[in-house]
Backbone as numpy.savetxt, mean C-alpha at the origin, in Angstrom:
# Nx Ny Nz CAx CAy CAz Cx Cy Cz
-4.32 -9.69 8.97 -3.01 -9.67 8.94 -2.46 -10.78 9.75
-1.45 -11.51 9.26 -0.89 -12.53 9.90 0.34 -12.06 10.74
0.54 -12.39 11.91 1.66 -11.98 12.77 2.77 -13.08 13.01
2.57 -14.16 12.20 3.57 -15.27 12.43 4.68 -15.19 11.30
4.64 -14.23 10.33 5.54 -14.00 9.31 5.11 -14.73 8.15
3.92 -15.39 8.10 3.56 -16.12 6.97 2.70 -15.18 6.16
2.88 -15.48 4.84 2.00 -14.63 3.89 0.65 -15.03 3.76
-0.22 -13.97 3.87 -1.58 -14.29 3.73 -2.08 -14.00 2.31
-2.39 -15.24 1.68 -2.57 -15.21 0.12 -3.85 -14.29 -0.12
-3.72 -13.53 -1.08 -5.04 -12.79 -1.57 -5.22 -13.26 -2.97
-6.44 -12.92 -3.52 -6.82 -13.27 -4.91 -6.85 -11.95 -5.60
-5.70 -11.63 -6.35 -5.73 -10.26 -7.08 -6.16 -10.39 -8.50
-7.00 -9.41 -8.96 -7.58 -9.46 -10.28 -7.18 -8.19 -10.92
-6.72 -8.15 -12.09 -6.36 -7.08 -12.84 -7.54 -6.62 -13.59
-8.15 -5.39 -13.21 -9.41 -5.04 -13.77 -9.31 -4.40 -15.18
-8.15 -4.21 -15.71 -7.86 -3.67 -17.13 -8.07 -2.24 -17.23
-8.28 -1.54 -16.08 -8.55 0.02 -15.96 -7.42 0.63 -15.14
-6.29 0.08 -14.86 -5.30 0.55 -14.00 -5.57 0.38 -12.58
-6.48 -0.65 -12.26 -6.77 -0.85 -10.96 -6.62 -2.41 -10.75
-6.45 -2.78 -9.52 -6.28 -4.18 -9.16 -7.24 -4.38 -8.02
-8.08 -5.54 -8.12 -9.03 -5.73 -6.98 -8.49 -7.02 -6.18
-8.51 -6.92 -4.94 -8.22 -8.07 -4.06 -9.60 -8.73 -3.70
-10.00 -9.69 -4.34 -11.36 -10.14 -4.09 -11.49 -10.95 -2.76
-10.43 -11.28 -2.12 -10.44 -11.92 -0.91 -10.89 -11.00 0.20
-10.35 -9.75 0.06 -10.66 -8.62 1.23 -11.56 -7.49 0.74
-11.88 -7.54 -0.69 -12.74 -6.55 -1.14 -11.98 -5.10 -1.34
-10.71 -5.01 -1.41 -10.08 -3.82 -1.54 -9.67 -3.54 -3.03
-9.60 -2.37 -3.53 -9.26 -2.05 -4.88 -7.96 -1.19 -4.76
-6.91 -1.44 -5.49 -5.73 -0.75 -5.49 -5.47 -0.02 -6.83
-4.70 0.96 -6.87 -4.11 1.67 -7.98 -3.08 0.82 -8.40
-2.96 0.50 -9.73 -1.96 -0.47 -10.22 -0.58 0.22 -10.21
-0.49 1.48 -10.48 0.74 2.12 -10.58 0.74 3.12 -9.47
2.06 3.59 -9.09 1.91 4.41 -7.83 2.34 5.91 -8.27
1.96 6.83 -7.43 2.06 8.30 -7.70 3.36 9.03 -7.40
4.34 8.18 -7.06 5.64 8.85 -6.80 5.83 9.25 -5.40
6.99 9.72 -4.97 7.36 9.99 -3.53 6.61 11.19 -3.10
6.15 11.17 -1.93 5.27 12.26 -1.32 5.53 12.36 0.23
5.09 13.61 0.71 5.15 13.61 2.09 3.73 12.93 2.61
3.58 12.58 3.81 2.47 11.91 4.28 1.23 12.76 3.96
1.29 14.07 4.30 0.12 14.98 3.76 -0.22 14.95 2.32
0.78 14.99 1.56 0.72 15.09 -0.03 0.08 13.60 -0.39
0.48 12.54 0.39 -0.06 11.28 -0.05 -1.54 11.24 0.18
-1.99 11.79 1.26 -3.35 11.77 1.69 -4.08 12.48 0.59
-3.58 13.83 0.27 -4.24 14.65 -0.84 -4.24 13.89 -2.06
-3.31 13.24 -2.50 -3.17 12.52 -3.72 -4.31 11.49 -3.79
-4.44 10.80 -2.75 -5.46 9.78 -2.78 -6.83 10.31 -2.76
-7.15 11.32 -2.11 -8.47 11.98 -2.01 -8.74 12.66 -3.31
-7.91 13.04 -4.10 -8.01 13.55 -5.27 -8.10 12.64 -6.56
-7.68 11.49 -6.28 -7.65 10.44 -7.39 -9.01 10.06 -7.84
-9.11 10.07 -9.12 -10.36 9.56 -9.84 -9.76 8.65 -10.94
-9.76 7.33 -10.41 -9.21 6.20 -11.36 -9.94 4.98 -11.42
-10.03 4.50 -12.54 -10.79 3.45 -12.83 -12.34 3.92 -12.71
-13.07 3.00 -11.93 -14.55 3.33 -11.78 -14.66 3.90 -10.29
-13.57 4.25 -9.68 -13.63 4.57 -8.25 -13.30 6.06 -8.08
-14.04 6.67 -7.17 -13.76 8.09 -6.89 -13.66 8.25 -5.43
-13.61 7.14 -4.59 -13.52 7.16 -3.12 -12.20 6.65 -2.64
-11.09 7.06 -3.35 -9.81 6.60 -2.86 -9.44 7.32 -1.58
-8.44 6.49 -0.88 -7.92 6.91 0.40 -6.60 6.29 0.61
-5.84 6.86 1.53 -4.58 6.17 1.84 -4.84 4.97 2.80
-4.25 3.85 2.36 -4.56 2.63 3.11 -3.97 2.62 4.51
-4.51 1.68 5.32 -3.99 1.51 6.62 -2.82 0.62 6.62
-2.11 0.51 7.71 -0.97 -0.38 7.68 -1.42 -1.86 7.49
-2.59 -2.15 8.13 -3.06 -3.68 7.93 -3.38 -3.84 6.46
-3.90 -2.94 5.75 -4.23 -3.11 4.34 -2.87 -3.20 3.65
-2.06 -2.44 3.83 -0.73 -2.62 3.09 -0.07 -4.01 3.26
-0.14 -4.53 4.49 0.39 -5.75 4.72 -0.36 -6.89 4.03
-1.67 -6.70 3.55 -2.33 -7.68 2.79 -1.57 -7.79 1.36
-0.86 -6.86 0.89 -0.25 -7.00 -0.41 1.13 -7.63 -0.22
1.69 -7.74 0.91 3.03 -8.16 1.17 3.14 -9.57 0.98
4.18 -10.05 0.17 4.35 -11.52 -0.12 5.75 -11.79 0.46
5.81 -12.33 1.56 7.15 -12.68 2.19 7.92 -13.77 1.49
7.39 -14.41 0.43 8.05 -15.42 -0.38 8.86 -14.59 -1.58
8.66 -13.30 -1.52 9.29 -12.37 -2.51 10.31 -11.33 -1.74
11.09 -10.78 -2.49 11.87 -9.62 -1.91 12.24 -8.70 -3.09
12.53 -7.51 -2.71 12.86 -6.54 -3.85 12.15 -6.39 -5.10
10.70 -6.39 -5.10 9.89 -5.99 -4.07 9.25 -7.28 -3.37
8.73 -7.06 -2.21 8.12 -8.00 -1.39 6.55 -8.06 -1.74
6.18 -7.96 -2.98 4.88 -8.23 -3.47 5.00 -8.59 -4.87
3.81 -8.98 -5.50 3.83 -9.50 -6.90 3.86 -8.40 -7.80
4.96 -8.15 -8.24 5.22 -6.91 -9.16 4.54 -7.09 -10.59
4.04 -8.24 -10.88 3.21 -8.52 -12.16 1.97 -7.70 -12.09
1.42 -7.47 -10.90 0.27 -6.77 -10.66 0.50 -5.29 -10.45
1.64 -5.02 -9.99 2.01 -3.72 -9.60 3.37 -3.30 -10.31
3.39 -3.13 -11.61 4.65 -2.77 -12.28 5.11 -1.32 -11.91
6.52 -1.27 -11.79 6.99 -0.02 -11.29 7.06 0.21 -9.98
6.64 -0.78 -9.11 6.71 -0.51 -7.69 8.08 -0.09 -7.29
8.13 0.84 -6.42 9.50 1.18 -5.96 9.90 0.34 -4.71
11.02 0.11 -4.57 11.62 -0.55 -3.40 11.86 0.35 -2.35
10.84 0.90 -1.77 10.93 2.00 -0.71 9.71 2.05 0.12
9.66 2.96 1.00 8.43 3.05 1.91 7.14 3.64 1.29
6.13 3.08 1.58 4.77 3.57 1.28 4.01 3.98 2.41
3.47 5.19 2.45 2.70 5.71 3.61 1.53 5.02 3.85
1.18 4.83 5.09 -0.20 4.29 5.41 -0.91 5.53 6.17
-2.21 5.46 6.32 -3.07 6.43 6.90 -2.87 6.33 8.54
-2.13 5.30 9.00 -1.93 5.00 10.32 -1.03 5.83 11.14
-1.49 6.79 11.93 -0.57 7.57 12.87 -0.01 6.69 13.96
1.30 7.07 14.12 2.06 6.43 15.23 1.46 6.82 16.53
0.95 5.92 17.33 0.22 6.18 18.63 0.97 7.06 19.69
2.31 6.82 19.69 3.18 7.49 20.78 3.54 8.88 20.34
3.22 9.18 18.99 3.77 10.57 18.57 2.97 10.91 17.38
1.96 11.67 17.52 1.13 12.02 16.35 1.65 12.80 15.23
2.94 13.24 15.41 3.57 13.77 14.29 4.26 12.75 13.29
4.08 11.50 13.67 4.64 10.44 12.83 3.57 9.52 12.39
3.86 8.79 11.33 2.89 7.87 10.71 3.66 6.61 10.31
2.96 5.46 10.14 3.76 4.25 9.85 3.71 4.20 8.24
4.77 3.56 7.75 4.88 3.30 6.41 5.27 1.74 6.16
5.03 1.17 5.04 5.51 -0.20 4.74 6.66 -0.12 3.78
7.62 -0.78 3.88 8.83 -0.93 2.94 8.66 -2.10 2.05
8.39 -2.01 0.85 8.18 -3.16 -0.03 9.32 -3.84 -0.54
10.59 -3.22 -0.12 11.81 -3.96 -0.40 11.82 -5.29 0.30
11.54 -5.19 1.67 11.62 -6.42 2.43 10.22 -6.69 3.15
9.27 -5.84 3.06 8.01 -6.13 3.70 7.79 -5.74 5.11
8.68 -4.92 5.53 8.58 -4.46 7.02 8.10 -3.07 7.16
7.54 -2.84 8.34 7.06 -1.54 8.60 7.99 -0.66 9.54
7.79 0.61 9.51 8.43 1.47 10.31 7.59 2.77 10.40
8.11 3.80 11.14 7.37 5.19 11.23 8.37 6.15 11.00
7.88 7.35 10.53 8.63 8.53 10.29 7.84 9.63 10.41
8.61 10.82 10.51 7.84 12.12 10.59 6.91 12.29 9.39
5.75 12.90 9.55 4.73 13.04 8.51 5.21 13.99 7.49
6.17 14.77 7.81 6.54 15.84 6.81 7.37 15.27 5.63
């Protein structure tokens, strides 16, 4: 993850099975999103997901979500050609807020910034 505000370019590949692979970092992403969820429901959703050829899905970390962020774009701040239907809202990460374990970090793809909120 870059800390200087510059976009870290990744090489995204549409696998043709509703998944996108980032060949630069070896991550596979669901092409579409599962809708608004609480933090716990988002974790459960990922763990129950059987999509493409993968069965070991999990909620991404904040660092992994930042890899998708493209600061040359806004509303959404990522390549919507690869992620159609992306909502301009916050997406939970698995990263708990260190100072308060009842909160977790999320990334807002409207502008590509992060914040934290109650897990409920």
